[in-house]
N, C-alpha and C positions, 0 to 999 in steps of 0.2 A: 504494500500500500504506500509506503513512504516513497519508494522510487517512482511509482506512478504519479503521485502528487508532485514530486520534484520536477517531473517532466511535463506537468500540466495536463495529464490525461484524466479522463472521466470514465466511470464504469464501476466494476466491482471485482472482488477477489474472494474466493472461499477455499477452505481446506475440505477435501472430500474424505469420507470414512476410509477409503483405501490408501490414504497417504498422499494422493495426488493433490495438486493445486489447480483450480480452474480460475481463469481470468477473462473478463471482457473489458477491453480497453478501447476508448475512442479518443481521437486527437489528430493532430497533423501526422501525415505519413512519416515524416522525419522523426518525430518524437515516438511514435509507435514502433518504428524500426529500432530506435535506440533501446526501448523497453524490451523488445524481443531479444536483442543482442545481450542485454544485461541478464535476462532470464535464464540464459544458458549456464550462468554461474550462480545466480540467485543471491539472496542476502547472506551475510556472514553466518556460518554454521549450517547452511543448507546443503543438502546432497541432491544434486540434480542429475538424474539418469537419462532423461530424454525430454525434449520439448516438442510438442505437437502444435501446429498452428493451422487454424481455419480462418482465412481472410474473408470478411464479409463487407458489403457496402456500408459506408458511413451513414448512420441514421440520425445522429445528434439526439440520442435518447436520454442521456444522463446529464445531470447538473453538477455532479461531484464524483469522487472516487471513494467507495465504501467497502467495508468488510461485510459479507452476508453470511 
């Protein structure tokens, strides 16, 4: 969440019961690409085994970035 907010992104993040993390992020393509690049390492102490990305059209659905 902190990185998304730092980049000015909007959307949400949640931890799933299987240990994966799901994110929906909206913003400029440049900032979203920075976020995707960062996600391959994640925050300190995170263990990232794989990153899957589904690109969707920008819909301007969110007003902030939250944890759900």
